[in-house]
N, C-alpha and C positions, 0 to 999 in steps of 0.2 A: 730176396736175392741180395747178397752183399757184394758190392763192387770193390775190388782191390784198389787201394790208394794209388794214384798216379802222381809221382813226385814232380812231374813236369806241368801238372794242371794247377790252375788257381784253386785255392781252398774256397769253400762257400763264402767265408767272410771276404776273402780277397776278390772273388768274382763280384760280390755285391758292391764292394768299394769301387771296383773298376767300372761297374755300370753307372754308379753315381758320378764318377769322374767324366764318363762319356755323356751323360744326360743331365748334368747339373744337379738340381735338387729333386729330380724325378727318378728315384731308384727303380721304379717299375715300368718306366717308359721305354718303348722300343724306338728304333730310328725311324723318323717320319719319312714316308715315301714322298719323293719330289714329283708330284703330279700336277698338271694344270687344273685350274678351276673348271668345273663342269660347265661347258659353254652355254647350254640352254637356260641356265639360271639367269643369265644376263638379259634374256628376252622379256623378263617380267614387266618392265615399264611399257614396252611396245605392245605386249599382249593386253595390258590394262587399257591402253588407248584404243586398240582395235575392238575390245569388248564393249567400249562405250558407243560404238556405232549403232544408229537407230535400228538397223536390221541385223544386228549381231555380228559376231566375229566369223570370219572365214579363215580357219587355221590351216595354213599350207606350210607350216614350219617343220613338221616331222613326217617322215615317210611311214606312218603306222596305218596298216590297212583298215578300211572302214566297212568293206563288203563282207558278206557272210562267208564263213568257212564252208566249203562244199559239203553237201549231205553225205557223199560217199566217204569222206574223211571222218566226219563226226560219227557216222555209223560204225566205222572200223574202230574208233576209239572206244565207243561204248561197249562194243563186243569184247574188248580186251581189258575191261576194268577188273577182272578177277586176276590181279597181278600180285599174288602172294609171295612169289619167289624173287630173289634178286635178279635183275636183268644182267646181261653181259655187256661189258664195256664195248666190245667189238660189234655189238648188235646181233640180232638173230641172223641166221643164214638166209632166211627169207628176205630180210631187209637188205642185206648186202647184195643178194642176187638182184633185187629190184633196183638198187643203185647202179649196178653194172648194166642192167637192161636199159635204164634211163640214159646213161651216157651214150650207149650205142644208138638208141633211137632218136634222142633229142639233140645230141651234140656231135654225132658222127665219130665217136671215140670208142675204140675197142680196147678195153682194159684186160690185163692178163689173167684176172680172176678176182675172187672175192677178197683176197688178201691185199688188194690194191685200194680198198675203200674203208672208210671209218665214219660212223655217225657221230655227231657232236651235239651239244646242248645249245642250239643256235650257233650262229657264226661269230658273234661278237666275242664270246669267251675264247673262242679259238684264236681269233686275231690277236687278242690281248695276251694270251698265254703261250702262243706258239714259240716266241723266242726262248722262253724258259724251258718248254718241253723239248726243244732242240738242243738244249745244253749251252746256249749262249750266256754270256755274263757281262760283267762290268767292262766298259770300254770297247766291247765288240761293236762293229758297225752294221747298222740296219738301214737299208735304203727303202724309201717309200715315195709315192708320187708327190709332185710339188703342190698340186691341188688335191687334197686328200681327206678322207674320213679320219677323224682325229685318233682313232684307236690304234692305228699303226704306230704312231709316236708314243702313245701310252704304253704299248707293249715294250718299247725300248726303255721308257722311263722306269718301269717296274724293276728293271735289272741294273739301271745305271748305264745302259748301253748308249752308244752315240747314234742318233737318228740323223740321216742325211736325206733331204728332199731333192730328188733329181729324176727327171723323166728320160733323159737322153742316155741310152745304155753306154755310149762311148765315154760318158762322164761319170759313170758309176765308179766309186773309188776302189783302189786296190785295198784288199783287206776286208771288203764287205763279206759278211757271212750269211746274211738273209736279205733277200730283195723282194719287196712287195710290188706287184703291179695290180691295177684295178681296172679291168675291162669287161663289161661297161663300167664307167666310172661313177662314183658318188663323190661329189655333187654334180659333176659337169656332164655326165652321160657320154663321155668320150669312149670310142671303141678303137682298139688296136686290131688292125687287119692281120692277115696271115704273115705278111712280110714284117710287120712291126713285132709280132710275137716271136718270129724266128730270130730277129735281131736281139731280142731280149734273152732268148735261150742261149744263143751263141756267146753273148757277153757274160752271162751268169756262169757258164761253164768255163770260160777263160779265167774267171775270178775264183772258181771253186765254191761258189755260193749256192745256197738253196734258193730257188725261184718259185714264188707262190703267186698265182693269179686269183684274186677275189672276183668271182664271176657271178655274183648273186643276182644280177639283173639280166642275165643272158637270154631269158625268154621274152624280154621286152625290148626288142630291137625294132626301130622305126624306119631308119633310112639306110638300108644296107649298101646302097651305092656309095655312101660316104666312107665306108671302109673297104670298098673295092670288091663287093660281093653281091650276088643275087641268089635267090633260091636255086636256080639252075646250076650255079657254080659250086654249090656246097657238096654235091654228090649224095645228098640225102633226100632229094625231091621235096614234096610238100609236107612230109611228115614232121619237119622241124618248123613249120609255120612260114609266114611270109618274109621273115627277116632273120635268118640264122646269124648268130654271133659266134665267131670261132673261139674255141677253148684253147688254153695253153697246152692241152693234151691232144689237140687235133693232129691227125697223122701228117697233114701238110706242114705242120710246124715242127714236129719232133722226129720225123723219119724213123719211127718205131722205137725210139729210146726215151723213156720217161725218167731216166736217172736224174735225181736232184730236183724234180718238178712236182708241184702239187697244185691241184685245182680245188678251190673252196666254193661251196654252193649252199644256198639257203632256200627253204620252201616258204619263208615268210612272205615273199613278194608275189610269187607266181600262184600260190595256193591259199593266200590269206591265213597263214599259220603262224603269224608273229607270236601269238600267245602260247603256242605249243612248244616253242624253242626247238625247232627241227631243222637240222642242217647236216652237212657231211663234207668230207674231203675225199680226194682220190689222187692217185699218181704213183710215184715211185714206191714199190712195195717195201723196200728197206726203210724208207722214211716213215711209211705208214706203220710198220712194225715198231719202230722206235717210239712213235707217238702213242701207239696203243699201250705199250708197256708203261710209259709214264702216266697215262691217263688211268690205268688200272690202279696204280698206287694212290692217285689223288681222288678216286671215286667219281670221276667225270663220266657218268653213265646216263644216257637218255632214258627216261622212264619207259617201261615196257608198253603201256598203252600208246605212248607217243610213237614208239617204233612201229607198232601196228598201223597207226594212222599214216605214218610216212609211206608205208608200202602202198596203201590205197591212193595216196596223193601222187606218188611216182608212177603208178600204173594207169592213171586216168588222165589222158590228154585233153578230154573235152572241156573240163572245167578251166584248164589253163588257157585254151583258145578263147573261151567265153570271157574270162577276166581280162585277157589282153585287149579284146575289142572294147570293153568298158573303159579301160585306160586310154585306148586310142581316141575315143570320142572326147574324153575329158581333156586330153592333151591338145587336140585340135581346137576345142573351144577356148582354152586358156591361152594357147600360143597366139591364136588370132587376135584376142583382146589385148594381149601384151604388146604385140607389134602395132596394133592400131593406136595404142596410147603412148607410143614413143620408145618402147623398149626394143633392144636387139637381143636375140636369143643366140648364144654361142654354144657350139658343140651340141649336146643334148640329142644326139642321134639314137640313143637307147636309154633305157632306165625309166625311173619313176619321177624324174624331176625336170624342170626347165631352169637352165642356168642363164639368167637374164641380167641385163645391165642398161642403165641410162647414162653411162659414162660419167658417173659421179661417185663419191665415196659410198660404200655399201650401207653404212648406217644412215646416210641421208635418204637413200632409197627405202630403207626399212621404215623410217619415220613417215615418209610420204605414203607408203602402202598402209601403215597403221591408221593414218587419217581416213583411209577408205574402208577401214575395218578388216584389212587383210594382213595376216601375220605370215611373214616369210622367215627364212633363215639367212642371216647375212653371210656373205662370202668370207668374212673375217674368221669364221669358225674353221674354214678349210684352207685358206691360203694367206692368212696373216692380215695385219692391220691395214695394209695398202689395198685391200680388195675393193673392186668396183662392181661386184656382182652380188646378186641374191639368188637363193635357191628356193623354187616354189614346187611343192610336192603335188602330185596328182591324186594323193590319197585323201580326198574329201568326197562327200556325196555329190551326186549329179546336181542336186539343188544348190549346194554350196559353191560348186565350181561355176554354175550358171550365175550365181550372185556375184562372185568375184569378177567374172567376165563383164557383167553388166556395169559394175562399179568402175572397172577400168575404162570401158568405152565411154561411160558417162563423165569421166574425168577429163576427157579431151576438150579443150577450149576451142 
């Protein structure tokens, strides 16, 4: 095909010269993305010290599940391995129906239909790419929590957008186009109750911003009284377990109007599916439709066997309840030992982590724990160099958690 000459376009030679001018002596180089260093790389010296412990390292730095993927999920995956055709970006109808059922049963949320949900390839890619898929660009404003998972700001950096860290809705800036909240929070396990979520929705609508709640730890709520709720208050009885966490789509929050709102969820934590990359979003059908169209063009499609496994995971509550009790026991053991050895645990009312402090710089605490053979994640990853917290994950085996607890208790003079 011959393309007619465009008198306004650079010639091939001119375009090459312009590229050289922009990139110095590197005519084939693109513009480098301005991204932060990957934070976990900086843990190497602390990890080396922890590994030198006589009884080995207890790695509590990353929330990667260590328990088995449930048999019901693995069986569903195996049964779906004859996946010769391309899967649909929107997911199978059976998967979308399972997601709708799950929101109703586990979150007390009635969605308008299967056009209000969309599966994703894990949730991290969605968090990073959402600003792009929503059409944001350079200098747009994206708000995220002050103590936050780093990928919210990475999504802004990919576009050259301006990231603003702010928790108080009243202080969210004019001009904000996308606002992230994270309840239950990573790293700190903080939960926004119904009133807090309502305040966020009202302010986002004043600003005309899309509001997204990253809810990936919602099945792991430990202290519902701290966000003003008990199982009896939820309207869902015992079906949602002992500690229901409200969704951004909760009817008490949105009064039947999901416009501009999205909930993001992952099966990595509740079902030990981190290796499957299985997640989804739900909310405003117009936003879901926009994201679906963009994801079609980019080929962001969960594999067909994973979609089948997701259905099995979503429809089986028993394995989630069992896993929650495993984490509860680990949490109790580790929290007790931390407190006994002089730590204070802040927030941490839900999720897979304990947000702990000895009221000293985070890296000092990290070094002291490494001497005990325990590797944590410093709060500097989540709230800047002034942090005085560390994050300890519950995703280690019972034996390793017991080892950590014993070492902490043994460190008390």
